[in-house]
N, C-alpha and C positions, 0 to 999 in steps of 0.2 A: 503491500500500498503506499503511495506517497504522501509526504507530510502536508497536510492540510494549508500549508502557506509556506512559502520558502523564506519568509522574511524572518522566521525564528532560525534559520539555518545563516544568515547574514555573518554571525562571528564566529562559526564554525572554522575551524583549519582542516578538515578534512571533507570529503564529499560521499555522502550516505552510498551503499552498495547500490542499491535500487539505481542510480545515475549514472553508473561506470560503464562506459560503451567496451566494447571489443577493440583491440589496437586496429584494425585494417579500418573500424569505422572515425578512430577519431582522427580530427582535423591536424593538419598537416603545413597549413598555412595560418598566418598569423592573423587575428581579426583587422589589423589595423595596415595591414600590407594592402594596401588598397591597389585595384588594377584599371586601365582605362580601356580597356577589351568592352566592356558590355557600351553597345551605341547611347548617345544621349541626341533624343531627336526634339527639336522644337515642332511646336503644333500651332505656331504661330500662323495665320491666314491658311487654316487647314480648309477653309470652304471656298478658298477661292481657285478657280479650276487649273491655271498653272502650279499653282505652289502645292496645291492636294497632289497631284501626280508625282512630285518630287517627294514629298513628304510618304506618299504609298511606297514607293521604290526603297526609302530607306528602312520603314517598317517590313517589306517581306523579307529585306535581307537580312535583317535580326532576326525574324522570326524563322527562318530558314538556316542560319548562323549557330542561334543560341535558344530562340524562344523566349529570350530575355531581352528587354531595352527599356530605357528611362524616357520619360517625358518629360518636357520643361514649356513655359509658356500655355499651359491645359485649361488656363479659362475657371481653375477652383481658386475660390479667394483666399491669399494669403492669412488674412485673419482668422478663418473657419479653420483654416488647418491649424494655426497657432492655439484656438480657441479649443480644438480638437485634443490634441497633444498633452496641454497644460491640463483641462480635468482627468485625461489618461494618468496622468504624474500622481495628480492628486489622491486619485482611488485607489491605486496600486501603494500609495504611503499609509492609507488608513490600516488601522490596526487589523489584524486576522480577523476578530468576531467580526468585525462589520464587514468585509467583504466576504465572509463565509453566510451571510445574511442570503445570499443571491447563488450559492454551492449549486451546482449543475451537476453533480454527482450523481450514480441512480437514473442515468437517461433522461434528465430533465433539459427542457428546450431553451439553451440560453442560460449564462451566468456565469460564475468565475470558477475556476477549478486551476489546480497545480497539473503541469505537464500537458495533460491531452484529456479529451473525453471519450478518445476511444478505449472501449474494454480491450482487455487482455494483454496491452503492450508492456510487453517482458522487463525492457529496458524504460524510466523514465525522462523525458526532456527538461532540462533546467530552465523551467521559465513558469509565470503565471500568467492566465489568461482571462480574458472576458468575451464572451460572446454575443454579439445580437443577430439575431433572426431577423431582420429588417425588410424585406421583400418577399413575395406579395405583401403589400402593405394591410390587406385585411386578415393575414394570418397573423401580425405582431402580436406577443403578448409582453404588454408593458411591466407584468408583474415580475419578469424575468432582467426588465431591465435596471442597472443600479443607480437606485436616487439621490445616490451620493456622488461626488461633490453636488452639489445644487445648481442646476444648469445644465448637467452634461447630456438629459435626455433629448433635450429641444436641437442642443447643439450636433446631438448624432443623426436625428432625425434629419436636418438638414447636410451634412455632410455625407451620410449615406445617398440622399438625392442627388446630389452634385456626384457624387461617384459615378451613381447610376448615368448620370447622363454622360458623362466622360467614356464610359466603358460602351456605350451604344455607339457614342461616336467611333471609337477604335476598332469595332466589330465593322461598323460601314466599311470602313479602310480595309480592313481585310478581308472582306466580303468581294470588293471591287478589286480586291488583289488577285481572287480565284477566279474573276473572270464570272464572277456572279452578280445580282443586282444587288444592291447596298443593305437590304433589309435580310438578305437570305441567312446570315447568321442569328439574328435576333428572333427571325420565325423559326430558325431549326430549335430554338432555346422553347419555344411554347411561350412560356410563361415565366422571366426570369426571374430565376431566385437569386437572392442576395444576404451574403453573410459577412460581418464586418466583426475581424477578430484583433483585440488589442493584445498585443505580446508583450511581455513585461520578462525581461533577462536580469536578473539581479547579479550584483559580483557574485561570483564565483571562486570557492577559497583553492580548487584544482582544476580549471579549465580546462585542463589538456587531457583529462579522463573522458569528459563528457563533453555533450552536444547542447544547444540551446533547443534545438528544434531538430530531429535526425533528417537524413538525406531521403527527398522524396519529389514527386512530382503531384501538381494540383490535380484534383481530377476534373472540377470544371471546364468552363469555356475561357475563360482570362480574369485573372488579379491585377488587383492596384495596390502596390505596397507604398505606403510613407513609411522612411527609415529617419532616425536621427542621425546625428553625424559622429556617433561613436562607431560605427561598421561592426560587422558580423555576419550580414547575408552573401554565402557563399555559392558558386554555382561550378559546372563543369558541362563540358560540351563532348566529352570524349569517354562518356562511362565510369567516371570517376578515376581514369590515370592523372587528371591534373586539376587543378582548383583555383580559381581565382576570387578574391574577396571584390565585391561590386562597390565602388566607390561610390559615398553616400553625397548626394547634391540636395542642397538646401531647397527644400519647396517643389524637389523633383517626387514621380511615382515611377516606382519599378514596376514594369509590366511584365507578368507572366501568363505565357499561354499554356492553358492546361490539359488533361489528357482529350475532352472532348473535342475541343479547337485542335488539337492535333489528329484527331480522327474524321474530324470534319473536312479537313484539307487534304486529306488521305495519305497522311504524314508527310505532306510539303513541309509542312511548318512543324519545330521538334516543341515538346512537353518539356518546360523548364525543368531540370535536372538542379535541385538545390538545396540547401541546409543552413541551418543557422548556426555559428559559434557563439561563445561566452567566450569573458575574460576576467583577470582578477580586478581590476583596476575602476571600472565603473560599470554600474546600472546601462540597459538599452533598452529603447523602446522602439516598437514598429507598429504599424497597423494595418495588417491586410484586409481588402474588400473583395470578396470572391464571387464574381458573376456566375452561375452556374445552370444549367438549364432545368426545367422542369422535371420532375421525376418520370414522368410519363412520355417526356420527350424520347426520339426515337433517335438514336447513337449508329452514323452511319454516312461515311465520304457523301459529300454535297455534290462534286464534280470528280471525275475521274479521269486522267487527262489520257491520250492515248498513247498506247502502248504499256501503260500503267497496267496494276493489278489491283484491287480491293484490299487494303491494309485489313480488313475485318472481313471475317466468314459469314457473318449474318448482321442484319441488324437487329439490336437490342433496346431495350429502355435505359435511358440515365440510371436508374435505379438499379437496374440489372447490374449494367457495367460498374457502378460502384460499390456495388456488395462484392462482387467477382474481385475487383483490386485489393478492398480491405480484408476479403477471406485469403487471397493470396500473401499478403504484406505480412498477417497476425501468422499463418499458417509457417510463413520462411522463416519468422522472429522465433518460433516456438521449436521448428526446427533446429535452425542453430543453438537455440537453449540447449537441445536434449543431445545433441550430436557433443556440444561443449562437458556436458557431465558425463556423457560415457567416457570421453576423453581422459577426464579426471580419475574417473573410476579406475580404468584400464591403468592409469599412472600408478593410481595407490595400489592395484593389486601387481603388479609388475615391481613396485618396491617391497611389498611384502613377502614376494617370490625370494627377491632378491636375499633380502635379511634372511629370511628361514635358509636360503643355502649356504649363508655365509658360518664359518666356526665362529664359537661362541668369543675364542681370542680376538678377532679380528672385528667384532661387535661392541666388545668393551675395551678396546685398544684406544 
Protein backbone atom coordinates (compact mmCIF):
# COMPACT_ATOMS: atom_id res chain seq x y z
CA UNK A 1 0.00 0.00 0.00
CA UNK A 2 1.33 3.46 -0.86
CA UNK A 3 1.42 6.09 1.89
CA UNK A 4 -1.69 8.29 2.12
CA UNK A 5 0.50 11.34 1.43
CA UNK A 6 4.12 11.82 0.38
CA UNK A 7 4.33 14.91 2.61
CA UNK A 8 4.96 12.59 5.54
CA UNK A 9 8.10 11.30 3.80
CA UNK A 10 9.56 14.74 3.03
CA UNK A 11 12.28 14.56 5.68
CA UNK A 12 13.15 10.87 5.33
CA UNK A 13 16.61 9.86 4.12
CA UNK A 14 15.54 6.73 2.23
CA UNK A 15 12.79 5.80 -0.20
CA UNK A 16 10.29 3.12 0.91
CA UNK A 17 10.80 -0.17 -0.96
CA UNK A 18 7.38 0.14 -2.65
CA UNK A 19 8.80 3.00 -4.75
CA UNK A 20 12.09 1.36 -5.79
CA UNK A 21 12.36 0.54 -9.50
CA UNK A 22 14.45 -2.19 -11.09
CA UNK A 23 17.84 -1.03 -12.37
CA UNK A 24 16.82 -1.04 -16.05
CA UNK A 25 13.76 1.15 -15.34
CA UNK A 26 15.66 3.92 -13.58
CA UNK A 27 16.54 7.17 -15.30
CA UNK A 28 19.99 7.50 -16.88
CA UNK A 29 19.61 11.20 -17.72
CA UNK A 30 19.52 14.06 -15.18
CA UNK A 31 16.23 15.89 -14.58
CA UNK A 32 17.89 19.22 -15.52
CA UNK A 33 20.06 18.04 -18.44
CA UNK A 34 17.78 19.77 -20.93
CA UNK A 35 17.60 18.97 -24.62
CA UNK A 36 16.46 21.16 -27.51
CA UNK A 37 15.48 18.14 -29.64
CA UNK A 38 11.74 18.54 -29.10
CA UNK A 39 10.39 21.12 -31.61
CA UNK A 40 8.90 24.36 -30.27
CA UNK A 41 6.14 25.56 -32.61
CA UNK A 42 4.46 28.96 -32.58
CA UNK A 43 0.72 28.88 -33.30
CA UNK A 44 0.63 32.59 -34.08
CA UNK A 45 -1.66 33.31 -37.07
CA UNK A 46 -2.63 29.64 -37.29
CA UNK A 47 -5.92 30.61 -38.94
CA UNK A 48 -4.14 32.47 -41.75
CA UNK A 49 -3.99 30.29 -44.88
CA UNK A 50 -0.26 30.69 -45.64
CA UNK A 51 0.90 30.40 -42.05
CA UNK A 52 -1.39 27.46 -41.33
CA UNK A 53 0.36 25.36 -43.96
CA UNK A 54 3.79 26.08 -42.47
CA UNK A 55 2.60 25.27 -38.95
CA UNK A 56 0.95 22.09 -40.21
CA UNK A 57 4.24 20.91 -41.78
CA UNK A 58 6.15 21.48 -38.53
CA UNK A 59 3.55 19.61 -36.47
CA UNK A 60 3.51 16.69 -38.91
CA UNK A 61 7.30 16.32 -38.77
CA UNK A 62 7.25 16.47 -34.96
CA UNK A 63 4.51 13.81 -34.79
CA UNK A 64 6.35 11.55 -37.23
CA UNK A 65 9.68 11.89 -35.38
CA UNK A 66 8.68 12.01 -31.71
CA UNK A 67 4.92 12.23 -31.18
CA UNK A 68 5.85 15.23 -29.00
CA UNK A 69 6.21 18.97 -29.61
CA UNK A 70 5.79 22.20 -27.65
CA UNK A 71 3.46 25.04 -28.58
CA UNK A 72 3.78 28.75 -27.80
CA UNK A 73 1.57 31.68 -28.87
CA UNK A 74 -1.32 29.30 -28.23
CA UNK A 75 -3.86 31.86 -27.05
CA UNK A 76 -4.34 30.59 -23.48
CA UNK A 77 -4.24 33.58 -21.12
CA UNK A 78 -0.95 33.62 -19.12
CA UNK A 79 -2.88 34.91 -16.10
CA UNK A 80 -5.17 31.86 -16.21
CA UNK A 81 -2.12 29.59 -16.38
CA UNK A 82 -0.58 31.46 -13.42
CA UNK A 83 -3.77 31.13 -11.35
CA UNK A 84 -4.09 27.42 -12.10
CA UNK A 85 -0.51 26.67 -11.02
CA UNK A 86 -0.77 28.93 -7.95
CA UNK A 87 -3.89 27.15 -6.66
CA UNK A 88 -2.39 23.74 -7.42
CA UNK A 89 0.71 24.50 -5.36
CA UNK A 90 -1.45 25.77 -2.50
CA UNK A 91 -3.51 22.57 -2.54
CA UNK A 92 -0.51 20.26 -2.28
CA UNK A 93 0.85 22.38 0.58
CA UNK A 94 -2.30 21.65 2.62
CA UNK A 95 -2.13 19.20 5.55
CA UNK A 96 -2.58 15.56 4.54
CA UNK A 97 -5.99 15.32 6.21
CA UNK A 98 -7.31 18.17 4.04
CA UNK A 99 -6.09 16.51 0.84
CA UNK A 100 -7.47 13.15 1.94
CA UNK A 101 -10.99 14.59 2.16
CA UNK A 102 -10.93 13.99 -1.61
CA UNK A 103 -9.23 10.58 -1.50
CA UNK A 104 -10.01 8.78 -4.78
CA UNK A 105 -8.87 5.30 -3.76
CA UNK A 106 -11.35 2.48 -4.12
CA UNK A 107 -12.48 3.45 -7.60
CA UNK A 108 -13.85 6.92 -6.87
CA UNK A 109 -14.04 9.11 -9.99
CA UNK A 110 -11.74 12.05 -9.36
CA UNK A 111 -9.93 13.52 -6.38
CA UNK A 112 -6.57 13.06 -4.64
CA UNK A 113 -4.27 10.05 -4.43
CA UNK A 114 -0.60 9.09 -4.14
CA UNK A 115 1.06 7.43 -7.16
CA UNK A 116 -1.84 6.24 -9.33
CA UNK A 117 -5.54 5.40 -9.33
CA UNK A 118 -4.79 2.13 -11.18
CA UNK A 119 -5.35 -1.00 -9.12
CA UNK A 120 -2.58 -3.61 -8.96
CA UNK A 121 0.44 -1.39 -9.63
CA UNK A 122 3.53 -3.36 -8.54
CA UNK A 123 5.83 -0.34 -7.97
CA UNK A 124 4.56 3.07 -6.88
CA UNK A 125 5.29 6.38 -8.59
CA UNK A 126 6.80 9.23 -6.51
CA UNK A 127 3.95 11.72 -6.96
CA UNK A 128 0.70 13.02 -5.57
CA UNK A 129 -2.11 13.77 -8.01
CA UNK A 130 -5.46 15.48 -8.23
CA UNK A 131 -7.73 14.30 -11.05
CA UNK A 132 -10.66 16.20 -12.50
CA UNK A 133 -13.05 14.52 -14.94
CA UNK A 134 -14.01 17.75 -16.67
CA UNK A 135 -15.72 16.80 -19.97
CA UNK A 136 -18.41 16.02 -20.91
CA UNK A 137 -19.69 18.81 -18.67
CA UNK A 138 -22.92 16.91 -17.94
CA UNK A 139 -20.87 14.15 -16.28
CA UNK A 140 -18.95 16.40 -13.87
CA UNK A 141 -19.14 15.43 -10.22
CA UNK A 142 -18.20 18.58 -8.33
CA UNK A 143 -18.18 16.68 -5.03
CA UNK A 144 -14.87 15.19 -6.23
CA UNK A 145 -13.34 18.63 -7.04
CA UNK A 146 -11.28 20.02 -4.12
CA UNK A 147 -12.94 23.08 -2.55
CA UNK A 148 -9.64 24.38 -1.16
CA UNK A 149 -7.98 26.67 -1.94
CA UNK A 150 -11.04 28.84 -2.42
CA UNK A 151 -11.52 29.78 -6.08
CA UNK A 152 -9.72 26.76 -7.58
CA UNK A 153 -12.93 25.18 -8.90
CA UNK A 154 -13.90 28.18 -11.04
CA UNK A 155 -10.33 28.57 -12.33
CA UNK A 156 -10.22 24.86 -13.24
CA UNK A 157 -13.51 25.20 -15.13
CA UNK A 158 -12.07 28.04 -17.22
CA UNK A 159 -8.74 26.28 -17.68
CA UNK A 160 -10.36 23.06 -18.91
CA UNK A 161 -12.53 25.05 -21.34
CA UNK A 162 -9.53 26.86 -22.86
CA UNK A 163 -7.49 23.67 -23.07
CA UNK A 164 -10.35 21.92 -24.85
CA UNK A 165 -10.42 24.75 -27.41
CA UNK A 166 -6.67 24.47 -27.95
CA UNK A 167 -6.80 20.68 -28.27
CA UNK A 168 -9.60 20.85 -30.86
CA UNK A 169 -7.58 23.41 -32.84
CA UNK A 170 -4.59 21.06 -32.87
CA UNK A 171 -6.77 18.09 -33.84
CA UNK A 172 -8.01 20.09 -36.82
CA UNK A 173 -4.43 20.64 -38.00
CA UNK A 174 -3.60 16.94 -37.56
CA UNK A 175 -6.73 15.98 -39.51
CA UNK A 176 -5.70 18.23 -42.38
CA UNK A 177 -2.19 16.77 -42.25
CA UNK A 178 -3.71 13.31 -42.79
CA UNK A 179 -5.55 14.59 -45.85
CA UNK A 180 -8.93 14.55 -44.14
CA UNK A 181 -11.58 17.15 -43.37
CA UNK A 182 -10.52 19.24 -40.39
CA UNK A 183 -13.26 17.84 -38.12
CA UNK A 184 -12.27 14.20 -38.80
CA UNK A 185 -10.31 13.51 -35.59
CA UNK A 186 -12.84 15.32 -33.40
CA UNK A 187 -15.67 13.32 -34.99
CA UNK A 188 -13.70 10.11 -34.45
CA UNK A 189 -13.76 10.90 -30.71
CA UNK A 190 -17.60 10.98 -30.87
CA UNK A 191 -17.87 13.05 -27.68
CA UNK A 192 -14.48 14.22 -26.41
CA UNK A 193 -13.73 13.20 -22.84
CA UNK A 194 -11.35 15.44 -20.94
CA UNK A 195 -9.43 14.65 -17.79
CA UNK A 196 -7.19 17.18 -16.00
CA UNK A 197 -4.48 15.57 -13.86
CA UNK A 198 -2.41 17.84 -11.61
CA UNK A 199 0.89 16.14 -10.73
CA UNK A 200 2.98 17.10 -7.71
CA UNK A 201 6.41 15.49 -7.47
CA UNK A 202 7.86 16.20 -4.01
CA UNK A 203 11.59 16.32 -3.37
CA UNK A 204 12.88 12.75 -3.18
CA UNK A 205 15.68 11.56 -0.86
CA UNK A 206 16.88 8.93 -3.38
CA UNK A 207 15.72 10.07 -6.82
CA UNK A 208 18.02 7.65 -8.66
CA UNK A 209 16.05 4.69 -7.30
CA UNK A 210 12.56 5.69 -8.37
CA UNK A 211 10.48 7.57 -10.96
CA UNK A 212 7.87 10.29 -10.64
CA UNK A 213 5.86 8.55 -13.36
CA UNK A 214 6.86 5.30 -15.01
CA UNK A 215 7.56 4.95 -18.72
CA UNK A 216 4.34 4.85 -20.76
CA UNK A 217 2.34 6.13 -23.69
CA UNK A 218 -0.96 7.93 -23.10
CA UNK A 219 -3.99 5.90 -24.25
CA UNK A 220 -6.03 8.83 -25.58
CA UNK A 221 -5.95 11.14 -28.58
CA UNK A 222 -3.84 14.11 -27.48
CA UNK A 223 -2.42 15.39 -24.18
CA UNK A 224 -1.48 18.98 -23.32
CA UNK A 225 1.07 19.27 -20.53
CA UNK A 226 1.92 22.42 -18.62
CA UNK A 227 5.15 22.06 -16.63
CA UNK A 228 7.06 24.37 -14.32
CA UNK A 229 10.71 25.29 -14.82
CA UNK A 230 12.23 22.53 -12.66
CA UNK A 231 12.43 19.84 -15.34
CA UNK A 232 11.70 16.13 -15.22
CA UNK A 233 9.70 15.18 -18.33
CA UNK A 234 11.73 12.73 -20.41
CA UNK A 235 11.09 11.21 -23.83
CA UNK A 236 12.54 8.54 -26.11
CA UNK A 237 12.00 7.88 -29.81
CA UNK A 238 14.14 4.72 -30.10
CA UNK A 239 12.27 2.42 -27.70
CA UNK A 240 14.22 3.47 -24.64
CA UNK A 241 17.78 3.16 -25.98
CA UNK A 242 18.32 6.90 -25.44
CA UNK A 243 16.35 9.43 -23.41
CA UNK A 244 16.23 13.22 -23.37
CA UNK A 245 14.88 15.66 -20.77
CA UNK A 246 12.39 18.04 -22.37
CA UNK A 247 13.43 21.65 -21.85
CA UNK A 248 10.81 23.60 -19.87
CA UNK A 249 9.59 26.77 -21.61
CA UNK A 250 7.65 29.33 -19.59
CA UNK A 251 3.97 29.28 -20.58
CA UNK A 252 4.37 26.61 -23.28
CA UNK A 253 2.32 23.44 -23.55
CA UNK A 254 3.98 20.11 -24.33
CA UNK A 255 1.75 18.22 -26.77
CA UNK A 256 1.87 14.41 -26.59
CA UNK A 257 0.12 12.25 -29.13
CA UNK A 258 -1.56 9.23 -27.54
CA UNK A 259 -2.31 5.66 -28.68
CA UNK A 260 -5.69 6.67 -30.13
CA UNK A 261 -4.08 9.35 -32.29
CA UNK A 262 -1.37 6.88 -33.32
CA UNK A 263 -3.92 4.31 -34.48
CA UNK A 264 -6.14 6.83 -36.27
CA UNK A 265 -3.09 7.94 -38.30
CA UNK A 266 -2.34 4.25 -39.09
CA UNK A 267 0.94 4.52 -37.21
CA UNK A 268 2.20 7.49 -39.22
CA UNK A 269 2.27 9.63 -36.08
CA UNK A 270 4.10 8.24 -33.05
CA UNK A 271 2.47 7.82 -29.66
CA UNK A 272 4.80 9.71 -27.34
CA UNK A 273 6.96 7.38 -25.24
CA UNK A 274 7.74 9.28 -22.03
CA UNK A 275 8.28 9.27 -18.25
CA UNK A 276 8.83 11.71 -15.41
CA UNK A 277 11.86 11.75 -13.10
CA UNK A 278 12.28 13.36 -9.68
CA UNK A 279 15.14 15.04 -7.83
CA UNK A 280 16.37 15.79 -4.33
CA UNK A 281 16.66 19.57 -4.76
CA UNK A 282 13.15 20.81 -5.41
CA UNK A 283 9.56 19.72 -5.89
CA UNK A 284 8.00 19.86 -9.36
CA UNK A 285 4.48 20.59 -10.62
CA UNK A 286 2.89 19.69 -13.94
CA UNK A 287 -0.70 19.74 -15.21
CA UNK A 288 -1.67 17.19 -17.86
CA UNK A 289 -4.91 17.67 -19.75
CA UNK A 290 -5.97 14.51 -21.57
CA UNK A 291 -8.37 14.61 -24.51
CA UNK A 292 -9.77 11.12 -25.00
CA UNK A 293 -12.47 9.65 -27.22
CA UNK A 294 -15.78 8.53 -25.74
CA UNK A 295 -15.70 4.91 -24.48
CA UNK A 296 -17.91 3.78 -27.37
CA UNK A 297 -15.81 5.53 -30.07
CA UNK A 298 -14.42 3.15 -32.69
CA UNK A 299 -10.63 2.91 -32.90
CA UNK A 300 -9.32 2.17 -36.40
CA UNK A 301 -7.20 4.05 -38.97
CA UNK A 302 -9.12 6.89 -40.60
CA UNK A 303 -6.99 6.71 -43.73
CA UNK A 304 -4.71 3.98 -45.06
CA UNK A 305 -2.32 5.27 -47.68
CA UNK A 306 -1.60 3.35 -50.85
CA UNK A 307 0.83 0.51 -50.25
CA UNK A 308 0.22 0.50 -46.48
CA UNK A 309 -1.46 -2.12 -44.31
CA UNK A 310 -3.68 -1.31 -41.36
CA UNK A 311 -1.80 -1.31 -38.03
CA UNK A 312 -4.87 -2.87 -36.36
CA UNK A 313 -6.44 -6.25 -37.08
CA UNK A 314 -9.96 -5.04 -36.50
CA UNK A 315 -11.94 -2.01 -35.31
CA UNK A 316 -12.54 -1.97 -31.55
CA UNK A 317 -14.07 0.50 -29.11
CA UNK A 318 -11.82 2.83 -27.16
CA UNK A 319 -13.06 1.20 -23.93
CA UNK A 320 -11.84 -2.18 -25.19
CA UNK A 321 -8.54 -0.70 -26.42
CA UNK A 322 -7.96 0.88 -23.01
CA UNK A 323 -8.88 -2.34 -21.17
CA UNK A 324 -6.43 -4.37 -23.25
CA UNK A 325 -3.65 -1.82 -22.72
CA UNK A 326 -4.09 -1.72 -18.95
CA UNK A 327 -4.36 -5.52 -18.68
CA UNK A 328 -1.20 -5.97 -20.74
CA UNK A 329 0.75 -3.42 -18.67
CA UNK A 330 -0.32 -4.91 -15.33
CA UNK A 331 0.31 -8.47 -16.51
CA UNK A 332 3.81 -7.53 -17.69
CA UNK A 333 4.54 -5.90 -14.31
CA UNK A 334 3.29 -8.97 -12.41
CA UNK A 335 5.31 -11.31 -14.62
CA UNK A 336 8.42 -9.22 -14.03
CA UNK A 337 7.84 -9.29 -10.27
CA UNK A 338 7.33 -13.07 -10.32
CA UNK A 339 10.50 -13.60 -12.37
CA UNK A 340 12.46 -11.46 -9.92
CA UNK A 341 11.10 -13.41 -6.94
CA UNK A 342 11.97 -16.71 -8.64
CA UNK A 343 15.49 -15.46 -9.36
CA UNK A 344 15.98 -14.49 -5.70
CA UNK A 345 14.62 -17.86 -4.61
CA UNK A 346 16.95 -19.72 -7.00
CA UNK A 347 19.93 -17.73 -5.71
CA UNK A 348 18.99 -18.56 -2.10
CA UNK A 349 18.68 -22.28 -2.93
CA UNK A 350 22.05 -22.23 -4.72
CA UNK A 351 23.68 -20.48 -1.78
CA UNK A 352 22.18 -22.97 0.65
CA UNK A 353 23.38 -25.91 -1.48
CA UNK A 354 26.86 -24.38 -1.64
CA UNK A 355 26.99 -24.03 2.15
CA UNK A 356 25.76 -27.59 2.68
CA UNK A 357 28.51 -28.96 0.42
CA UNK A 358 31.30 -27.04 2.17
CA UNK A 359 33.39 -28.66 4.90
CA UNK A 360 32.54 -27.31 8.35
CA UNK A 361 36.10 -26.00 8.71
CA UNK A 362 35.61 -23.65 5.73
CA UNK A 363 32.25 -22.42 6.99
CA UNK A 364 33.71 -21.56 10.40
CA UNK A 365 36.94 -20.09 8.99
